C-alpha positions in Angstrom: 107.7 111.1 129.9 103.8 112.3 128.9 101.6 109.6 127.1 99.1 111.3 125.1 96.3 109.4 125.7 94.3 110.9 122.4 97.5 109.4 120.4 97.7 105.7 121.4 93.8 105.8 121.2 93.5 107.1 117.6 96.9 105.2 116.3 94.9 102.2 118.7 91.8 102.9 116.4 93.9 102.8 112.8 95.6 99.7 114.2 92.2 97.8 114.2 91.5 99.3 111.1 94.2 98.0 108.7 94.4 94.9 111.0 90.8 93.9 110.2 91.1 94.8 106.3 94.3 92.4 105.7 92.2 89.9 108.0 89.6 89.9 105.5 91.6 90.3 102.3 92.5 86.4 102.1 88.5 85.2 102.4 87.5 87.7 100.1 90.1 87.6 97.5 90.0 83.1 97.5 86.5 83.8 97.0 87.2 86.4 94.1 89.8 84.0 92.8 87.6 81.2 92.5 84.8 83.3 91.0 87.0 84.8 88.6 89.2 82.0 87.5 85.7 80.6 86.7 84.7 83.4 84.7 87.7 83.4 82.8 87.4 79.2 82.1 83.9 79.6 81.2 83.1 77.4 84.9 80.8 78.2 87.7 82.7 78.2 90.5 81.9 78.1 94.1 77.8 78.3 94.4 76.8 75.5 96.6 78.0 77.2 100.2 75.9 80.6 101.0 74.5 83.2 98.4 77.0 82.7 95.2 79.0 81.0 97.3 80.0 83.2 99.2 80.3 81.4 102.5 82.8 79.1 100.0 85.8 81.1 102.2 84.9 80.3 105.6 83.8 77.0 104.9 87.5 76.6 104.0 89.0 78.4 107.2 86.2 75.7 109.1 88.3 72.7 107.1 91.6 74.3 107.7 90.8 74.6 112.0 89.6 70.9 111.8 92.8 69.2 109.8 95.5 66.7 112.0 98.1 69.0 111.7 101.1 66.6 111.1 104.6 67.5 112.1 107.1 65.1 109.7 109.3 62.9 111.7 112.3 64.0 110.8 111.5 67.4 110.3 113.0 69.7 112.5 110.0 71.0 115.1 110.9 74.5 116.1 111.5 76.5 112.9 108.9 73.8 111.0 106.5 75.8 113.5 107.8 79.1 113.8 108.4 79.5 109.6 105.2 80.0 109.2 105.0 83.1 111.6 108.2 84.2 109.6 106.2 85.0 106.4 102.8 86.6 108.2 104.9 89.7 110.2 106.2 90.6 107.1 102.6 91.1 105.7 101.1 92.8 108.8 103.7 95.0 108.9 104.5 96.7 106.3 100.9 98.4 106.0 101.5 100.3 108.7 103.5 103.0 106.8 101.6 103.5 104.1 98.4 106.4 104.0 95.0 105.5 103.0 93.2 109.0 103.5 93.3 112.3 103.6 93.9 114.1 106.9 91.4 116.1 108.7 90.5 117.6 112.0 88.0 116.3 114.0 85.0 118.8 114.7 84.4 119.5 118.5 81.1 119.5 118.0 78.5 118.4 115.4 75.3 120.0 114.8 72.4 118.9 112.5 72.3 121.9 110.6 75.6 123.2 110.3 77.3 119.9 108.7 77.0 117.0 106.1 76.0 114.6 108.4 72.2 114.8 107.2 73.1 113.7 103.5 75.5 111.5 103.9 73.5 109.9 106.9 69.7 109.8 104.9 71.8 108.7 101.8 73.2 105.6 103.9 70.0 104.9 105.3 68.5 105.0 101.7 71.0 102.4 100.9 70.7 99.7 103.3 67.2 100.2 102.7 66.9 99.6 99.6 69.5 96.8 99.5 67.5 95.1 102.3 64.3 95.1 100.2 66.3 94.0 96.9 68.2 91.3 98.7 64.9 90.3 100.6 63.1 90.4 97.7 66.0 88.0 95.4 65.2 85.5 98.8 61.7 85.3 97.9 62.4 84.7 94.5 65.4 82.0 94.3 63.7 79.8 97.4 62.2 77.4 94.9 65.3 76.8 93.2 66.2 72.9 93.7 70.1 74.0 94.6 69.2 76.6 97.4 70.4 74.6 100.5 68.4 75.9 103.9 71.9 77.4 104.9 71.6 79.5 101.5 68.2 80.6 102.7 69.1 81.5 106.1 71.8 84.0 104.8 69.8 85.5 102.5 67.2 86.5 105.0 69.4 87.1 107.6 71.9 89.6 105.2 68.2 91.1 103.8 67.3 91.8 108.1 70.6 92.9 109.2 70.7 96.2 106.0 67.2 97.0 107.0 68.2 97.1 111.0 70.8 98.8 109.8 68.5 101.5 108.0 66.5 101.6 111.3 69.9 101.8 113.7 71.6 104.7 111.5 67.9 107.2 111.0 67.2 106.8 114.5 70.8 108.1 115.2 69.6 110.5 113.0 66.8 111.4 114.7 68.3 112.0 118.2 71.0 114.3 116.4 68.1 116.2 115.3 66.6 116.5 118.1 69.8 116.9 120.9 71.2 120.9 120.9 74.7 119.3 119.4 76.8 116.6 119.9 80.5 117.2 121.6 83.3 115.0 120.3 85.8 114.0 123.2 88.5 114.1 120.3 87.7 117.9 119.2 90.6 119.6 117.6 92.8 116.4 116.6 94.3 116.1 113.2 93.2 112.6 112.5 95.5 110.9 109.7 94.8 108.2 107.9 98.3 106.0 108.1 99.6 104.1 111.3 103.1 105.5 111.2 103.6 108.5 109.6 107.3 107.3 109.0 110.4 110.3 107.8 111.8 107.3 105.8 108.4 105.2 105.4 109.4 103.5 102.1 112.9 101.6 104.1 110.5 100.4 106.5 108.5 98.9 103.5 111.7 97.4 102.2 113.3 96.0 105.2 110.4 94.6 106.6 109.5 92.8 103.1 112.8 91.4 102.8 111.9 89.3 105.7 109.5 87.3 104.1 111.9 85.2 102.7 113.5 83.9 105.8 109.8 82.0 106.2 110.4 80.4 102.7 113.5 79.3 102.9 113.3 78.1 106.8 109.9 76.3 105.8 111.2 74.3 102.9 114.7 73.3 104.9 113.3 72.6 108.1 110.4 70.4 106.5 113.2 67.6 105.9 111.7 67.3 102.3 114.1 67.7 98.7 111.2 69.4 96.9 110.2 72.1 99.9 114.0 72.4 99.9 113.9 73.5 96.6 111.6 75.8 96.3 112.8 77.4 99.6 116.3 77.6 97.6 114.2 79.5 94.7 112.3 81.1 97.1 115.7 83.0 98.3 117.3 83.4 95.0 114.1 84.7 93.3 113.1 87.4 95.7 116.2 89.0 96.6 116.8 89.3 93.1 113.8 90.9 92.3 114.1 92.8 95.3 116.6 95.2 93.8 115.1 95.8 90.3 111.9 96.2 92.8 113.6 98.7 95.0 115.6 100.7 92.4 112.1 101.5 90.3 110.4 102.9 93.4 113.5 105.2 93.7 112.1 107.4 90.7 109.2 108.5 92.6 110.9 108.8 95.5 113.1 111.8 93.7 110.0 113.6 92.3 108.5 113.5 95.9 112.0 114.4 97.4 111.6 112.1 100.5 111.0 108.5 101.6 108.0 109.5 103.4 105.0 108.4 101.5 102.2 111.4 102.5 105.2 113.3 100.7 105.0 111.0 97.8 101.2 111.2 97.5 101.4 114.8 98.2 103.9 115.5 95.1 101.3 113.6 92.6 98.2 115.7 93.3 97.5 118.5 90.8 97.7 118.3 86.7 99.7 118.1 83.9 98.3 120.2 81.2 98.3 118.6 77.9 98.7 121.2 75.3 97.3 124.2 77.3 93.6 123.0 77.3 93.6 119.2 78.7 94.2 118.8 82.1 95.1 114.9 83.4 96.0 114.4 87.3 99.5 114.9 88.0 100.2 111.2 88.9 103.5 109.4 88.4 101.7 106.6 86.0 100.6 109.4 83.5 104.5 110.7 83.2 106.3 109.4 80.4 109.8 108.9 83.1 107.9 107.2 85.0 106.4 104.3 83.1 110.0 102.3 82.3 109.8 102.4 86.1 105.9 101.1 86.5 106.2 98.8 84.4 109.1 97.0 86.2 107.8 97.6 89.7 104.4 96.0 88.8 106.5 92.9 87.5 108.8 92.8 90.0 105.6 93.0 92.9 104.3 89.5 90.6 107.8 87.7 91.8 108.3 89.6 95.1 104.9 87.8 95.7 105.2 84.3 94.2 102.3 84.6 91.9 102.0 83.6 88.8 103.8 83.3 86.3 106.8 83.9 88.8 105.2 81.0 91.5 108.6 78.8 90.8 108.7 78.4 95.1 105.6 76.0 95.1 105.4 75.1 91.6 103.1 71.8 91.3 104.8 70.4 88.0 108.3 70.1 89.9 107.5 70.5 93.1 105.1 69.1 94.2 103.9 72.0 96.6 107.6 73.9 96.8 108.5 75.0 100.2 105.0 74.5 102.0 104.5 70.5 100.7 104.7 69.3 104.2 102.1 71.9 105.9 99.2 71.5 106.5 96.4 72.7 108.3 96.6 76.1 110.0 100.4 76.4 109.4 99.6 76.0 105.9 96.7 78.2 106.3 99.0 80.9 107.3 101.3 80.9 104.1 98.1 80.7 102.2 97.0 84.2 104.2 100.8 85.5 104.3 100.4 85.3 100.0 97.2 87.2 99.9 98.1 90.2 102.5 101.4 90.9 100.9 99.1 91.0 97.6 97.2 93.5 99.5 100.1 95.3 100.5 102.3 95.6 97.7 99.0 96.5 95.6 98.2 99.2 98.3 102.2 100.7 98.2 102.0 100.8 93.8 99.0 103.0 94.0 100.3 104.9 96.6 103.6 105.4 94.2 102.4 105.1 91.1 98.6 106.1 91.0 98.1 108.8 93.4 97.6 107.4 96.7 94.4 108.6 98.0 94.0 111.2 95.8 91.0 111.6 93.9 91.5 113.1 90.1 89.8 116.6 89.2 88.8 117.4 93.0 90.4 119.5 95.1 89.8 118.1 98.5 88.3 120.4 101.4 90.1 118.3 104.1 87.0 117.5 105.8 85.6 114.2 107.6 83.4 113.6 104.2 85.9 114.4 102.0 88.5 111.7 103.9 85.9 109.1 103.8 85.7 109.5 100.0 89.0 109.5 99.8 89.8 105.8 102.0 87.1 104.7 99.3 88.7 106.0 96.3 92.3 104.2 97.9 90.1 101.3 98.0 89.1 101.0 94.5 92.0 101.5 93.1 93.6 99.1 95.3 91.1 96.1 94.9 91.9 96.7 91.1 95.5 96.3 91.5 94.5 92.7 93.6 92.2 91.7 90.3 95.1 92.7 87.7 96.8 90.0 89.9 94.3 87.3 89.8 94.1 88.2 85.8 97.5 87.5 85.5 97.8 84.2 87.7 94.6 82.8 85.5 95.8 84.0 82.1 99.9 83.7 81.6 101.8 80.3 82.1 104.6 79.7 84.1 107.6 80.9 82.7 110.7 78.1 82.9 113.1 79.4 85.8 116.2 80.1 84.1 114.4 82.8 81.8 112.8 84.5 85.5 116.7 84.6 86.3 117.7 86.3 83.3 114.6 89.0 83.1 115.5 89.6 87.0 118.9 90.2 86.8 120.2 91.3 82.9 116.4 93.3 81.9 114.5 94.3 84.7 117.7 95.9 87.3 119.9 97.6 84.3 115.9 99.1 82.9 115.5 99.8 86.4 118.6 102.0 86.9 118.5 103.7 83.1 115.3 104.8 84.5 117.0 106.4 87.9 119.2 108.2 85.0 115.8 109.3 82.7 114.1 110.7 85.9 116.9 112.8 86.7 117.4 114.3 83.5 114.2 115.8 83.6 114.2 117.1 87.0 116.8 118.8 85.9 115.8 120.2 82.8 112.4 121.3 85.3 109.6 119.2 83.7 109.3 117.1 86.6 
């Protein structure tokens, strides 16, 4: 069997990029959540460790690592230890089939004159230089503040020096490219598709792996030998299974329009425009199609329940179950549950963007399929996912927790019938040729 070394290398690079992004979701979102909740509730939020409290997440990680790992005497130690991994693995693997940028063909060689490298490179160098000077001036200005510690001062100056050095490095690379005749690429002619695995049943892979997350919560609840943990695990099982049905059926509408289970085809089907009154062009994203509005609402609300976020965090309701399924967990085991929640948020946000908000598509622009346009589509996809994550934070600190019987009523008697009805509506639109 022949193994394509270039394909293996590119797949490894894409895996590292995705894993690095997911691992950084948790510290960034913890800071955003704490500062966002402080803004909503008219508080200050973390502002001591690092500039604007940016190093608070690192301090929390160090705290988790150094805390004592306590295992209850009556717990099933094997399952108690394995349960956090059951929750983390689905969050890490579901993102593998989601496309996060436009594909492009790597050039065989790069020259200084015949490419977008000078414009993009010097622009990046200017931004880094400007950022370095702004951070350095802020460090000089804020150094007299009484609440600014030596750690904060060090971070300010380290960031400023890093930005300035980055500008020097980028400028040096551009000068070197200009002096050289050309830069030959070893992967020239290879089509780089920004998705780890472009599976033809990608959406089925996501739902199959996501359904495994319930095993982590149920196992943690049972193995802890604690009644509150057990109740949390049972609640998580019932809740996630109930809302997976409406989540799956609401996604069927987007798959019907695309005519494929491959998520790259779903994004391609949303490129183009709807023309209103023969004058106004709006992006052909599913969120702008009247036939998709019902399924989009069901999908987004079900995503909150699937990730156990407020107002659907019944598996860890502190006023009823202490902390639910992770009551007996501490140290890095608790941190793994914490990480899996935010990673699942990022994965479901990326899937929401792919199904209903055009994926990486940039509206009112026909992407030329070059490396620089691919970078722009990746950045635009990141902006969309960030917006979805901010909605998660906004909803958590705005809407109170519902009652559990209302949660199950919504899942089985409201959202599930709505998802079925929406499939019929989309089929009618397709039969009429409106989609």
